All heavy atoms as a GROMACS GRO file, in nm:
protein
  649
    1MET      N    1   3.091   6.737   3.755
    1MET     CA    2   3.010   6.624   3.735
    1MET      C    3   3.082   6.501   3.778
    1MET      O    4   3.197   6.481   3.753
    1MET     CB    5   2.971   6.621   3.575
    1MET     CG    6   2.871   6.518   3.553
    1MET     SD    7   2.827   6.504   3.382
    1MET     CE    8   2.682   6.607   3.381
    2LYS      N    9   3.002   6.423   3.844
    2LYS     CA   10   3.059   6.305   3.908
    2LYS      C   11   2.997   6.172   3.836
    2LYS      O   12   2.870   6.171   3.833
    2LYS     CB   13   3.035   6.299   4.053
    2LYS     CG   14   3.102   6.171   4.122
    2LYS     CD   15   3.072   6.181   4.273
    2LYS     CE   16   3.132   6.061   4.334
    2LYS     NZ   17   3.119   6.071   4.493
    3PHE      N   18   3.076   6.084   3.785
    3PHE     CA   19   3.036   5.963   3.723
    3PHE      C   20   3.061   5.847   3.808
    3PHE      O   21   3.174   5.842   3.862
    3PHE     CB   22   3.084   5.943   3.588
    3PHE     CG   23   3.041   6.059   3.481
    3PHE    CD1   24   3.124   6.169   3.465
    3PHE    CD2   25   2.924   6.041   3.423
    3PHE    CE1   26   3.077   6.257   3.371
    3PHE    CE2   27   2.881   6.135   3.327
    3PHE     CZ   28   2.958   6.238   3.306
    4GLY      N   29   2.973   5.761   3.817
    4GLY     CA   30   3.000   5.638   3.897
    4GLY      C   31   2.895   5.533   3.869
    4GLY      O   32   2.780   5.564   3.843
    5LEU      N   33   2.941   5.409   3.874
    5LEU     CA   34   2.851   5.293   3.854
    5LEU      C   35   2.800   5.252   3.991
    5LEU      O   36   2.871   5.256   4.087
    5LEU     CB   37   2.923   5.177   3.794
    5LEU     CG   38   2.972   5.206   3.644
    5LEU    CD1   39   3.055   5.080   3.600
    5LEU    CD2   40   2.863   5.236   3.555
    6LYS      N   41   2.678   5.206   3.994
    6LYS     CA   42   2.620   5.164   4.116
    6LYS      C   43   2.584   5.006   4.109
    6LYS      O   44   2.538   4.974   4.009
    6LYS     CB   45   2.487   5.240   4.147
    6LYS     CG   46   2.425   5.190   4.279
    6LYS     CD   47   2.383   5.307   4.353
    6LYS     CE   48   2.305   5.274   4.470
    6LYS     NZ   49   2.373   5.256   4.595
    7PHE      N   50   2.643   4.937   4.197
    7PHE     CA   51   2.622   4.794   4.205
    7PHE      C   52   2.523   4.742   4.301
    7PHE      O   53   2.555   4.774   4.433
    7PHE     CB   54   2.755   4.716   4.213
    7PHE     CG   55   2.850   4.752   4.099
    7PHE    CD1   56   2.943   4.846   4.107
    7PHE    CD2   57   2.829   4.685   3.976
    7PHE    CE1   58   3.034   4.881   4.010
    7PHE    CE2   59   2.920   4.716   3.872
    7PHE     CZ   60   3.028   4.809   3.893
    8PRO      N   61   2.407   4.697   4.282
    8PRO     CA   62   2.306   4.664   4.385
    8PRO      C   63   2.371   4.568   4.482
    8PRO      O   64   2.324   4.569   4.597
    8PRO     CB   65   2.194   4.611   4.312
    8PRO     CG   66   2.245   4.577   4.171
    8PRO     CD   67   2.360   4.665   4.141
    9PHE      N   68   2.458   4.475   4.449
    9PHE     CA   69   2.504   4.376   4.547
    9PHE      C   70   2.590   4.450   4.661
    9PHE      O   71   2.590   4.399   4.774
    9PHE     CB   72   2.588   4.281   4.479
    9PHE     CG   73   2.511   4.182   4.403
    9PHE    CD1   74   2.528   4.156   4.268
    9PHE    CD2   75   2.396   4.098   4.468
    9PHE    CE1   76   2.449   4.057   4.211
    9PHE    CE2   77   2.326   4.010   4.392
    9PHE     CZ   78   2.352   3.987   4.260
   10VAL      N   79   2.650   4.567   4.624
   10VAL     CA   80   2.722   4.634   4.729
   10VAL      C   81   2.642   4.682   4.836
   10VAL      O   82   2.668   4.664   4.962
   10VAL     CB   83   2.807   4.747   4.670
   10VAL    CG1   84   2.872   4.842   4.774
   10VAL    CG2   85   2.911   4.698   4.574
   11ASP      N   86   2.522   4.732   4.811
   11ASP     CA   87   2.425   4.774   4.916
   11ASP      C   88   2.368   4.644   4.986
   11ASP      O   89   2.362   4.650   5.112
   11ASP     CB   90   2.301   4.858   4.852
   11ASP     CG   91   2.349   4.988   4.800
   11ASP    OD1   92   2.446   5.043   4.847
   11ASP    OD2   93   2.289   5.044   4.699
   12ASP      N   94   2.355   4.544   4.915
   12ASP     CA   95   2.302   4.414   4.978
   12ASP      C   96   2.402   4.365   5.080
   12ASP      O   97   2.382   4.329   5.195
   12ASP     CB   98   2.277   4.304   4.878
   12ASP     CG   99   2.148   4.346   4.788
   12ASP    OD1  100   2.074   4.429   4.827
   12ASP    OD2  101   2.144   4.274   4.688
   13ILE      N  102   2.534   4.365   5.042
   13ILE     CA  103   2.652   4.329   5.128
   13ILE      C  104   2.645   4.408   5.246
   13ILE      O  105   2.666   4.362   5.358
   13ILE     CB  106   2.778   4.334   5.050
   13ILE    CG1  107   2.780   4.217   4.941
   13ILE    CG2  108   2.896   4.298   5.139
   13ILE    CD1  109   2.890   4.229   4.845
   14ARG      N  110   2.648   4.544   5.233
   14ARG     CA  111   2.650   4.635   5.349
   14ARG      C  112   2.535   4.598   5.443
   14ARG      O  113   2.559   4.603   5.565
   14ARG     CB  114   2.646   4.788   5.308
   14ARG     CG  115   2.771   4.828   5.244
   14ARG     CD  116   2.770   4.990   5.216
   14ARG     NE  117   2.903   5.031   5.171
   14ARG     CZ  118   2.918   5.076   5.046
   14ARG    NH1  119   2.820   5.099   4.970
   14ARG    NH2  120   3.040   5.120   5.020
   15GLU      N  121   2.419   4.578   5.392
   15GLU     CA  122   2.308   4.550   5.476
   15GLU      C  123   2.330   4.425   5.555
   15GLU      O  124   2.299   4.428   5.671
   15GLU     CB  125   2.182   4.547   5.390
   15GLU     CG  126   2.049   4.530   5.473
   15GLU     CD  127   1.932   4.522   5.373
   15GLU    OE1  128   1.922   4.607   5.280
   15GLU    OE2  129   1.842   4.444   5.412
   16VAL      N  130   2.355   4.321   5.490
   16VAL     CA  131   2.375   4.196   5.576
   16VAL      C  132   2.490   4.195   5.664
   16VAL      O  133   2.497   4.135   5.769
   16VAL     CB  134   2.377   4.060   5.489
   16VAL    CG1  135   2.247   4.050   5.406
   16VAL    CG2  136   2.494   4.068   5.383
   17LEU      N  137   2.591   4.268   5.617
   17LEU     CA  138   2.720   4.274   5.700
   17LEU      C  139   2.690   4.348   5.832
   17LEU      O  140   2.752   4.318   5.936
   17LEU     CB  141   2.826   4.350   5.630
   17LEU     CG  142   2.967   4.348   5.681
   17LEU    CD1  143   3.026   4.226   5.705
   17LEU    CD2  144   3.055   4.433   5.600
   18HIS      N  145   2.607   4.450   5.826
   18HIS     CA  146   2.578   4.527   5.951
   18HIS      C  147   2.452   4.496   6.018
   18HIS      O  148   2.410   4.561   6.116
   18HIS     CB  149   2.578   4.677   5.916
   18HIS     CG  150   2.712   4.725   5.856
   18HIS    ND1  151   2.819   4.730   5.928
   18HIS    CD2  152   2.746   4.772   5.736
   18HIS    CE1  153   2.916   4.775   5.849
   18HIS    NE2  154   2.879   4.795   5.737
   19HIS      N  155   2.395   4.383   5.982
   19HIS     CA  156   2.268   4.344   6.046
   19HIS      C  157   2.301   4.287   6.188
   19HIS      O  158   2.406   4.219   6.217
   19HIS     CB  159   2.208   4.223   5.967
   19HIS     CG  160   2.076   4.178   6.019
   19HIS    ND1  161   2.068   4.068   6.103
   19HIS    CD2  162   1.948   4.208   6.001
   19HIS    CE1  163   1.952   4.046   6.137
   19HIS    NE2  164   1.868   4.135   6.081
   20ALA      N  165   2.211   4.319   6.286
   20ALA     CA  166   2.233   4.284   6.421
   20ALA      C  167   2.119   4.194   6.470
   20ALA      O  168   1.997   4.237   6.457
   20ALA     CB  169   2.248   4.411   6.510
   21PRO      N  170   2.138   4.075   6.517
   21PRO     CA  171   2.273   4.013   6.513
   21PRO      C  172   2.321   3.966   6.383
   21PRO      O  173   2.241   3.937   6.299
   21PRO     CB  174   2.241   3.900   6.617
   21PRO     CG  175   2.102   3.858   6.595
   21PRO     CD  176   2.034   3.991   6.559
   22PHE      N  177   2.453   3.950   6.378
   22PHE     CA  178   2.515   3.919   6.250
   22PHE      C  179   2.480   3.770   6.223
   22PHE      O  180   2.468   3.681   6.307
   22PHE     CB  181   2.665   3.911   6.267
   22PHE     CG  182   2.743   3.857   6.150
   22PHE    CD1  183   2.751   3.940   6.034
   22PHE    CD2  184   2.794   3.741   6.134
   22PHE    CE1  185   2.808   3.895   5.914
   22PHE    CE2  186   2.846   3.683   6.042
   22PHE     CZ  187   2.867   3.767   5.917
   23GLU      N  188   2.440   3.737   6.087
   23GLU     CA  189   2.410   3.613   6.046
   23GLU      C  190   2.508   3.582   5.926
   23GLU      O  191   2.522   3.664   5.830
   23GLU     CB  192   2.259   3.600   5.994
   23GLU     CG  193   2.164   3.630   6.101
   23GLU     CD  194   2.019   3.629   6.057
   23GLU    OE1  195   2.000   3.568   5.940
   23GLU    OE2  196   1.932   3.667   6.132
   24PRO      N  197   2.569   3.462   5.934
   24PRO     CA  198   2.674   3.433   5.827
   24PRO      C  199   2.595   3.429   5.692
   24PRO      O  200   2.486   3.400   5.669
   24PRO     CB  201   2.708   3.288   5.863
   24PRO     CG  202   2.672   3.276   6.010
   24PRO     CD  203   2.561   3.366   6.035
   25PHE      N  204   2.690   3.465   5.592
   25PHE     CA  205   2.632   3.475   5.450
   25PHE      C  206   2.753   3.430   5.356
   25PHE      O  207   2.861   3.418   5.409
   25PHE     CB  208   2.578   3.598   5.413
   25PHE     CG  209   2.667   3.727   5.414
   25PHE    CD1  210   2.729   3.765   5.300
   25PHE    CD2  211   2.694   3.780   5.547
   25PHE    CE1  212   2.819   3.881   5.307
   25PHE    CE2  213   2.776   3.891   5.541
   25PHE     CZ  214   2.836   3.940   5.427
   26ALA      N  215   2.724   3.418   5.234
   26ALA     CA  216   2.825   3.387   5.134
   26ALA      C  217   2.812   3.471   5.022
   26ALA      O  218   2.705   3.520   4.980
   26ALA     CB  219   2.818   3.243   5.094
   27LEU      N  220   2.925   3.499   4.952
   27LEU     CA  221   2.934   3.572   4.821
   27LEU      C  222   2.944   3.467   4.709
   27LEU      O  223   3.060   3.392   4.719
   27LEU     CB  224   3.048   3.671   4.817
   27LEU     CG  225   3.044   3.775   4.928
   27LEU    CD1  226   3.165   3.874   4.910
   27LEU    CD2  227   2.917   3.859   4.919
   28ARG      N  228   2.864   3.459   4.626
   28ARG     CA  229   2.879   3.365   4.505
   28ARG      C  230   2.930   3.442   4.393
   28ARG      O  231   2.871   3.537   4.345
   28ARG     CB  232   2.753   3.294   4.477
   28ARG     CG  233   2.772   3.187   4.365
   28ARG     CD  234   2.651   3.102   4.339
   28ARG     NE  235   2.616   3.029   4.457
   28ARG     CZ  236   2.665   2.911   4.504
   28ARG    NH1  237   2.765   2.853   4.420
   28ARG    NH2  238   2.628   2.848   4.600
   29LEU      N  239   3.047   3.402   4.338
   29LEU     CA  240   3.112   3.476   4.237
   29LEU      C  241   3.059   3.417   4.093
   29LEU      O  242   3.016   3.297   4.093
   29LEU     CB  243   3.255   3.468   4.228
   29LEU     CG  244   3.316   3.523   4.378
   29LEU    CD1  245   3.471   3.509   4.372
   29LEU    CD2  246   3.264   3.654   4.415
   30HIS      N  247   3.067   3.493   3.985
   30HIS     CA  248   3.023   3.441   3.860
   30HIS      C  249   3.114   3.322   3.811
   30HIS      O  250   3.058   3.236   3.731
   30HIS     CB  251   3.042   3.558   3.745
   30HIS     CG  252   2.937   3.661   3.765
   30HIS    ND1  253   2.803   3.634   3.740
   30HIS    CD2  254   2.933   3.776   3.813
   30HIS    CE1  255   2.726   3.733   3.756
   30HIS    NE2  256   2.808   3.827   3.805
   31SER      N  257   3.218   3.304   3.870
   31SER     CA  258   3.307   3.185   3.838
   31SER      C  259   3.264   3.064   3.910
   31SER      O  260   3.312   2.956   3.876
   31SER     CB  261   3.453   3.212   3.880
   31SER     OG  262   3.458   3.218   4.025
   32GLY      N  263   3.164   3.071   3.997
   32GLY     CA  264   3.119   2.961   4.076
   32GLY      C  265   3.182   2.946   4.209
   32GLY      O  266   3.121   2.874   4.294
   33GLU      N  267   3.287   3.019   4.227
   33GLU     CA  268   3.346   3.020   4.372
   33GLU      C  269   3.253   3.080   4.470
   33GLU      O  270   3.185   3.168   4.446
   33GLU     CB  271   3.482   3.099   4.365
   33GLU     CG  272   3.562   3.093   4.485
   33GLU     CD  273   3.693   3.160   4.471
   33GLU    OE1  274   3.723   3.225   4.362
   33GLU    OE2  275   3.765   3.155   4.562
   34VAL      N  276   3.265   3.027   4.588
   34VAL     CA  277   3.171   3.077   4.703
   34VAL      C  278   3.276   3.120   4.822
   34VAL      O  279   3.360   3.047   4.858
   34VAL     CB  280   3.083   2.965   4.756
   34VAL    CG1  281   3.005   3.016   4.877
   34VAL    CG2  282   2.982   2.923   4.648
   35LEU      N  283   3.249   3.238   4.856
   35LEU     CA  284   3.334   3.301   4.966
   35LEU      C  285   3.247   3.314   5.089
   35LEU      O  286   3.160   3.393   5.090
   35LEU     CB  287   3.398   3.442   4.936
   35LEU     CG  288   3.482   3.443   4.800
   35LEU    CD1  289   3.532   3.580   4.783
   35LEU    CD2  290   3.610   3.341   4.828
   36LYS      N  291   3.278   3.234   5.187
   36LYS     CA  292   3.196   3.235   5.316
   36LYS      C  293   3.232   3.345   5.404
   36LYS      O  294   3.351   3.365   5.432
   36LYS     CB  295   3.199   3.099   5.384
   36LYS     CG  296   3.131   2.987   5.314
   36LYS     CD  297   3.138   2.859   5.383
   36LYS     CE  298   3.065   2.751   5.299
   36LYS     NZ  299   3.072   2.620   5.373
   37VAL      N  300   3.134   3.415   5.461
   37VAL     CA  301   3.153   3.527   5.552
   37VAL      C  302   3.085   3.479   5.685
   37VAL      O  303   2.969   3.501   5.699
   37VAL     CB  304   3.097   3.660   5.512
   37VAL    CG1  305   3.117   3.769   5.619
   37VAL    CG2  306   3.152   3.688   5.367
   38THR      N  307   3.170   3.413   5.765
   38THR     CA  308   3.107   3.356   5.896
   38THR      C  309   3.134   3.438   6.012
   38THR      O  310   3.091   3.416   6.130
   38THR     CB  311   3.171   3.228   5.926
   38THR    OG1  312   3.306   3.238   5.926
   38THR    CG2  313   3.133   3.108   5.825
   39ASN      N  314   3.200   3.560   5.994
   39ASN     CA  315   3.231   3.653   6.100
   39ASN      C  316   3.243   3.804   6.026
   39ASN      O  317   3.296   3.808   5.922
   39ASN     CB  318   3.370   3.623   6.160
   39ASN     CG  319   3.410   3.709   6.276
   39ASN    OD1  320   3.401   3.834   6.267
   39ASN    ND2  321   3.456   3.645   6.377
   40PRO      N  322   3.177   3.898   6.084
   40PRO     CA  323   3.174   4.031   6.014
   40PRO      C  324   3.321   4.089   5.998
   40PRO      O  325   3.337   4.168   5.907
   40PRO     CB  326   3.090   4.114   6.107
   40PRO     CG  327   3.088   4.049   6.238
   40PRO     CD  328   3.116   3.903   6.212
   41ASP      N  329   3.417   4.034   6.072
   41ASP     CA  330   3.558   4.089   6.049
   41ASP      C  331   3.620   4.027   5.928
   41ASP      O  332   3.728   4.084   5.882
   41ASP     CB  333   3.637   4.051   6.174
   41ASP     CG  334   3.600   4.116   6.297
   41ASP    OD1  335   3.535   4.228   6.295
   41ASP    OD2  336   3.632   4.071   6.409
   42TYR      N  337   3.558   3.940   5.858
   42TYR     CA  338   3.617   3.880   5.727
   42TYR      C  339   3.588   3.966   5.611
   42TYR      O  340   3.647   3.944   5.505
   42TYR     CB  341   3.547   3.734   5.702
   42TYR     CG  342   3.589   3.624   5.796
   42TYR    CD1  343   3.652   3.653   5.904
   42TYR    CD2  344   3.544   3.493   5.771
   42TYR    CE1  345   3.699   3.545   5.982
   42TYR    CE2  346   3.586   3.396   5.836
   42TYR     CZ  347   3.656   3.412   5.939
   42TYR     OH  348   3.687   3.302   6.024
   43LEU      N  349   3.504   4.063   5.625
   43LEU     CA  350   3.454   4.141   5.503
   43LEU      C  351   3.465   4.296   5.531
   43LEU      O  352   3.423   4.329   5.644
   43LEU     CB  353   3.323   4.100   5.457
   43LEU     CG  354   3.288   4.134   5.320
   43LEU    CD1  355   3.352   4.041   5.214
   43LEU    CD2  356   3.135   4.115   5.292
   44SER      N  357   3.491   4.372   5.436
   44SER     CA  358   3.485   4.505   5.443
   44SER      C  359   3.448   4.566   5.295
   44SER      O  360   3.478   4.509   5.201
   44SER     CB  361   3.625   4.566   5.490
   44SER     OG  362   3.624   4.714   5.484
   45VAL      N  363   3.372   4.670   5.307
   45VAL     CA  364   3.330   4.733   5.172
   45VAL      C  365   3.383   4.866   5.177
   45VAL      O  366   3.366   4.941   5.273
   45VAL     CB  367   3.172   4.738   5.163
   45VAL    CG1  368   3.150   4.797   5.028
   45VAL    CG2  369   3.123   4.590   5.164
   46THR      N  370   3.461   4.922   5.078
   46THR     CA  371   3.521   5.056   5.066
   46THR      C  372   3.419   5.145   5.012
   46THR      O  373   3.302   5.110   4.967
   46THR     CB  374   3.645   5.048   4.973
   46THR    OG1  375   3.605   5.029   4.847
   46THR    CG2  376   3.755   4.951   5.014
   47LEU      N  377   3.438   5.285   5.029
   47LEU     CA  378   3.357   5.384   4.987
   47LEU      C  379   3.333   5.376   4.828
   47LEU      O  380   3.226   5.412   4.782
   47LEU     CB  381   3.407   5.522   5.023
   47LEU     CG  382   3.410   5.549   5.174
   47LEU    CD1  383   3.477   5.685   5.200
   47LEU    CD2  384   3.271   5.543   5.231
   48SER      N  385   3.433   5.330   4.759
   48SER     CA  386   3.425   5.310   4.618
   48SER      C  387   3.352   5.187   4.575
   48SER      O  388   3.328   5.172   4.465
   48SER     CB  389   3.564   5.310   4.554
   48SER     OG  390   3.640   5.205   4.590
   49GLY      N  391   3.317   5.099   4.670
   49GLY     CA  392   3.242   4.978   4.641
   49GLY      C  393   3.320   4.860   4.628
   49GLY      O  394   3.272   4.751   4.592
   50ARG      N  395   3.451   4.865   4.648
   50ARG     CA  396   3.532   4.747   4.640
   50ARG      C  397   3.502   4.662   4.754
   50ARG      O  398   3.479   4.708   4.869
   50ARG     CB  399   3.688   4.775   4.640
   50ARG     CG  400   3.736   4.861   4.515
   50ARG     CD  401   3.777   4.770   4.417
   50ARG     NE  402   3.838   4.853   4.312
   50ARG     CZ  403   3.815   4.823   4.183
   50ARG    NH1  404   3.750   4.723   4.144
   50ARG    NH2  405   3.882   4.890   4.097
   51VAL      N  406   3.510   4.525   4.744
   51VAL     CA  407   3.488   4.432   4.850
   51VAL      C  408   3.615   4.368   4.884
   51VAL      O  409   3.680   4.307   4.799
   51VAL     CB  410   3.373   4.342   4.813
   51VAL    CG1  411   3.351   4.235   4.918
   51VAL    CG2  412   3.240   4.404   4.768
   52LEU      N  413   3.647   4.374   5.014
   52LEU     CA  414   3.774   4.302   5.072
   52LEU      C  415   3.716   4.201   5.154
   52LEU      O  416   3.660   4.206   5.250
   52LEU     CB  417   3.847   4.416   5.144
   52LEU     CG  418   3.878   4.556   5.091
   52LEU    CD1  419   3.951   4.637   5.182
   52LEU    CD2  420   3.960   4.533   4.958
   53TRP      N  421   3.771   4.076   5.125
   53TRP     CA  422   3.740   3.955   5.189
   53TRP      C  423   3.871   3.882   5.246
   53TRP      O  424   3.967   3.879   5.170
   53TRP     CB  425   3.670   3.857   5.100
   53TRP     CG  426   3.641   3.725   5.154
   53TRP    CD1  427   3.528   3.691   5.234
   53TRP    CD2  428   3.709   3.599   5.148
   53TRP    NE1  429   3.538   3.561   5.276
   53TRP    CE2  430   3.648   3.501   5.218
   53TRP    CE3  431   3.832   3.572   5.078
   53TRP    CZ2  432   3.695   3.378   5.224
   53TRP    CZ3  433   3.871   3.438   5.099
   53TRP    CH2  434   3.801   3.347   5.165
   54ASP      N  435   3.874   3.853   5.376
   54ASP     CA  436   3.991   3.805   5.431
   54ASP      C  437   3.940   3.710   5.557
   54ASP      O  438   3.886   3.747   5.645
   54ASP     CB  439   4.079   3.916   5.492
   54ASP     CG  440   4.202   3.856   5.555
   54ASP    OD1  441   4.229   3.746   5.565
   54ASP    OD2  442   4.281   3.946   5.600
   55ASP      N  443   3.966   3.573   5.530
   55ASP     CA  444   3.933   3.484   5.623
   55ASP      C  445   4.045   3.427   5.716
   55ASP      O  446   4.036   3.336   5.786
   55ASP     CB  447   3.858   3.349   5.569
   55ASP     CG  448   3.951   3.269   5.490
   55ASP    OD1  449   4.068   3.300   5.466
   55ASP    OD2  450   3.903   3.159   5.445
   56GLY      N  451   4.156   3.496   5.705
   56GLY     CA  452   4.271   3.471   5.786
   56GLY      C  453   4.364   3.368   5.726
   56GLY      O  454   4.478   3.361   5.752
   57ARG      N  455   4.323   3.306   5.608
   57ARG     CA  456   4.400   3.222   5.530
   57ARG      C  457   4.435   3.277   5.392
   57ARG      O  458   4.530   3.241   5.329
   57ARG     CB  459   4.336   3.074   5.520
   57ARG     CG  460   4.334   3.008   5.646
   57ARG     CD  461   4.257   2.878   5.630
   57ARG     NE  462   4.116   2.924   5.580
   57ARG     CZ  463   4.019   2.836   5.590
   57ARG    NH1  464   4.034   2.722   5.628
   57ARG    NH2  465   3.901   2.875   5.547
   58ALA      N  466   4.322   3.356   5.340
   58ALA     CA  467   4.339   3.411   5.200
   58ALA      C  468   4.285   3.554   5.210
   58ALA      O  469   4.190   3.581   5.285
   58ALA     CB  470   4.259   3.324   5.104
   59PHE      N  471   4.327   3.632   5.121
   59PHE     CA  472   4.272   3.767   5.104
   59PHE      C  473   4.244   3.800   4.961
   59PHE      O  474   4.317   3.752   4.873
   59PHE     CB  475   4.391   3.870   5.150
   59PHE     CG  476   4.362   4.009   5.119
   59PHE    CD1  477   4.271   4.088   5.211
   59PHE    CD2  478   4.399   4.075   5.009
   59PHE    CE1  479   4.251   4.212   5.185
   59PHE    CE2  480   4.376   4.207   4.987
   59PHE     CZ  481   4.296   4.271   5.072
   60ARG      N  482   4.127   3.843   4.938
   60ARG     CA  483   4.081   3.880   4.806
   60ARG      C  484   4.030   4.033   4.798
   60ARG      O  485   3.955   4.066   4.890
   60ARG     CB  486   3.966   3.790   4.760
   60ARG     CG  487   4.009   3.652   4.761
   60ARG     CD  488   4.066   3.596   4.642
   60ARG     NE  489   3.991   3.619   4.511
   60ARG     CZ  490   3.913   3.526   4.461
   60ARG    NH1  491   3.890   3.422   4.527
   60ARG    NH2  492   3.852   3.554   4.359
   61MET      N  493   4.060   4.102   4.695
   61MET     CA  494   3.997   4.234   4.670
   61MET      C  495   3.907   4.213   4.548
   61MET      O  496   3.958   4.175   4.443
   61MET     CB  497   4.103   4.351   4.647
   61MET     CG  498   4.019   4.478   4.632
   61MET     SD  499   4.119   4.635   4.593
   61MET     CE  500   4.277   4.593   4.647
   62LEU      N  501   3.781   4.227   4.573
   62LEU     CA  502   3.690   4.198   4.457
   62LEU      C  503   3.628   4.320   4.394
   62LEU      O  504   3.581   4.417   4.473
   62LEU     CB  505   3.573   4.107   4.518
   62LEU     CG  506   3.609   3.977   4.587
   62LEU    CD1  507   3.494   3.917   4.664
   62LEU    CD2  508   3.668   3.885   4.476
   63ASN      N  509   3.619   4.309   4.266
   63ASN     CA  510   3.542   4.410   4.192
   63ASN      C  511   3.398   4.368   4.202
   63ASN      O  512   3.370   4.253   4.183
   63ASN     CB  513   3.594   4.410   4.044
   63ASN     CG  514   3.527   4.522   3.970
   63ASN    OD1  515   3.406   4.530   3.965
   63ASN    ND2  516   3.601   4.606   3.896
   64PRO      N  517   3.308   4.468   4.232
   64PRO     CA  518   3.168   4.419   4.245
   64PRO      C  519   3.098   4.351   4.118
   64PRO      O  520   3.011   4.276   4.133
   64PRO     CB  521   3.090   4.534   4.278
   64PRO     CG  522   3.189   4.648   4.300
   64PRO     CD  523   3.333   4.608   4.250
   65THR      N  524   3.171   4.361   4.010
   65THR     CA  525   3.104   4.296   3.883
   65THR      C  526   3.140   4.151   3.890
   65THR      O  527   3.080   4.071   3.822
   65THR     CB  528   3.172   4.365   3.757
   65THR    OG1  529   3.320   4.334   3.765
   65THR    CG2  530   3.144   4.496   3.744
   66LEU      N  531   3.217   4.101   3.985
   66LEU     CA  532   3.253   3.955   4.002
   66LEU      C  533   3.153   3.883   4.077
   66LEU      O  534   3.150   3.759   4.083
   66LEU     CB  535   3.395   3.944   4.056
   66LEU     CG  536   3.513   4.001   3.983
   66LEU    CD1  537   3.646   3.972   4.058
   66LEU    CD2  538   3.530   3.930   3.839
   67ILE      N  539   3.067   3.954   4.150
   67ILE     CA  540   2.967   3.904   4.245
   67ILE      C  541   2.835   3.868   4.176
   67ILE      O  542   2.784   3.953   4.126
   67ILE     CB  543   2.952   3.987   4.374
   67ILE    CG1  544   3.085   4.019   4.444
   67ILE    CG2  545   2.855   3.933   4.470
   67ILE    CD1  546   3.094   4.125   4.540
   68ALA      N  547   2.804   3.742   4.193
   68ALA     CA  548   2.670   3.702   4.134
   68ALA      C  549   2.560   3.716   4.220
   68ALA      O  550   2.457   3.743   4.177
   68ALA     CB  551   2.679   3.560   4.075
   69SER      N  552   2.584   3.687   4.352
   69SER     CA  553   2.474   3.688   4.459
   69SER      C  554   2.541   3.687   4.590
   69SER      O  555   2.652   3.644   4.617
   69SER     CB  556   2.376   3.574   4.434
   69SER     OG  557   2.448   3.438   4.462
   70VAL      N  558   2.444   3.722   4.688
   70VAL     CA  559   2.472   3.720   4.821
   70VAL      C  560   2.372   3.630   4.874
   70VAL      O  561   2.244   3.640   4.863
   70VAL     CB  562   2.450   3.872   4.882
   70VAL    CG1  563   2.478   3.864   5.034
   70VAL    CG2  564   2.538   3.979   4.818
   71GLU      N  565   2.415   3.524   4.946
   71GLU     CA  566   2.319   3.420   4.988
   71GLU      C  567   2.345   3.388   5.149
   71GLU      O  568   2.468   3.399   5.206
   71GLU     CB  569   2.361   3.293   4.924
   71GLU     CG  570   2.344   3.315   4.761
   71GLU     CD  571   2.405   3.190   4.689
   71GLU    OE1  572   2.458   3.092   4.744
   71GLU    OE2  573   2.394   3.186   4.570
   72ALA      N  574   2.240   3.365   5.210
   72ALA     CA  575   2.242   3.334   5.352
   72ALA      C  576   2.300   3.192   5.367
   72ALA      O  577   2.291   3.105   5.280
   72ALA     CB  578   2.104   3.322   5.411
   73ILE      N  579   2.375   3.165   5.472
   73ILE     CA  580   2.432   3.030   5.497
   73ILE      C  581   2.338   2.964   5.598
   73ILE      O  582   2.309   3.022   5.707
   73ILE     CB  583   2.574   3.037   5.559
   73ILE    CG1  584   2.671   3.102   5.454
   73ILE    CG2  585   2.620   2.905   5.615
   73ILE    CD1  586   2.811   3.109   5.509
   74ARG      N  587   2.288   2.853   5.565
   74ARG     CA  588   2.196   2.791   5.641
   74ARG      C  589   2.262   2.726   5.759
   74ARG      O  590   2.365   2.663   5.743
   74ARG     CB  591   2.117   2.678   5.564
   74ARG     CG  592   2.056   2.741   5.443
   74ARG     CD  593   1.903   2.738   5.462
   74ARG     NE  594   1.840   2.777   5.330
   74ARG     CZ  595   1.815   2.898   5.292
   74ARG    NH1  596   1.834   2.996   5.370
   74ARG    NH2  597   1.745   2.916   5.178
   75ALA      N  598   2.206   2.742   5.876
   75ALA     CA  599   2.266   2.676   5.997
   75ALA      C  600   2.240   2.520   5.992
   75ALA      O  601   2.132   2.480   5.954
   75ALA     CB  602   2.198   2.731   6.120
   76THR      N  603   2.342   2.441   6.017
   76THR     CA  604   2.318   2.306   6.025
   76THR      C  605   2.310   2.251   6.166
   76THR      O  606   2.362   2.303   6.261
   76THR     CB  607   2.451   2.237   5.962
   76THR    OG1  608   2.568   2.283   6.038
   76THR    CG2  609   2.476   2.273   5.815
   77LYS      N  610   2.218   2.150   6.174
   77LYS     CA  611   2.190   2.096   6.304
   77LYS      C  612   2.302   1.988   6.346
   77LYS      O  613   2.339   1.920   6.262
   77LYS     CB  614   2.053   2.023   6.306
   77LYS     CG  615   1.926   2.127   6.290
   77LYS     CD  616   1.808   2.052   6.281
   77LYS     CE  617   1.696   2.137   6.266
   77LYS     NZ  618   1.564   2.067   6.267
   78ARG      N  619   2.336   2.000   6.461
   78ARG     CA  620   2.440   1.905   6.514
   78ARG      C  621   2.373   1.781   6.549
   78ARG      O  622   2.268   1.779   6.619
   78ARG     CB  623   2.513   1.965   6.631
   78ARG     CG  624   2.591   2.088   6.607
   78ARG     CD  625   2.670   2.128   6.727
   78ARG     NE  626   2.755   2.237   6.693
   78ARG     CZ  627   2.844   2.286   6.775
   78ARG    NH1  628   2.856   2.250   6.888
   78ARG    NH2  629   2.912   2.394   6.736
   79LYS      N  630   2.443   1.677   6.515
   79LYS     CA  631   2.392   1.528   6.566
   79LYS      C  632   2.433   1.502   6.702
   79LYS      O  633   2.535   1.546   6.755
   79LYS     CB  634   2.458   1.430   6.464
   79LYS     CG  635   2.395   1.445   6.327
   79LYS     CD  636   2.465   1.328   6.250
   79LYS     CE  637   2.416   1.337   6.102
   79LYS     NZ  638   2.469   1.231   6.018
   80ARG      N  639   2.343   1.447   6.774
   80ARG     CA  640   2.370   1.411   6.916
   80ARG      C  641   2.413   1.264   6.934
   80ARG      O  642   2.365   1.184   6.858
   80ARG     CB  643   2.257   1.459   7.002
   80ARG     CG  644   2.247   1.596   7.005
   80ARG     CD  645   2.126   1.635   7.097
   80ARG     NE  646   2.121   1.790   7.104
   80ARG     CZ  647   2.063   1.846   7.196
   80ARG    NH1  648   2.012   1.773   7.308
   80ARG    NH2  649   2.060   1.973   7.200
   0.00000   0.00000   0.00000
């Protein structure tokens, strides 16, 4: 018998991460912290559901229970 918890945000993260073309998104944590994913190389999801975030300056391994939401990052218009 196999027991495991299913976290809906893990499926959401996989979906937006593999969407073509890639669109930047953010992970909002229950602490209020926001982790931006502006490149698909910044994020990985393990088979067990752990979320690995690395933007080149910082690395985090997140338990899915820490994630409050997955949000699109709105494109900002450049001033001319």
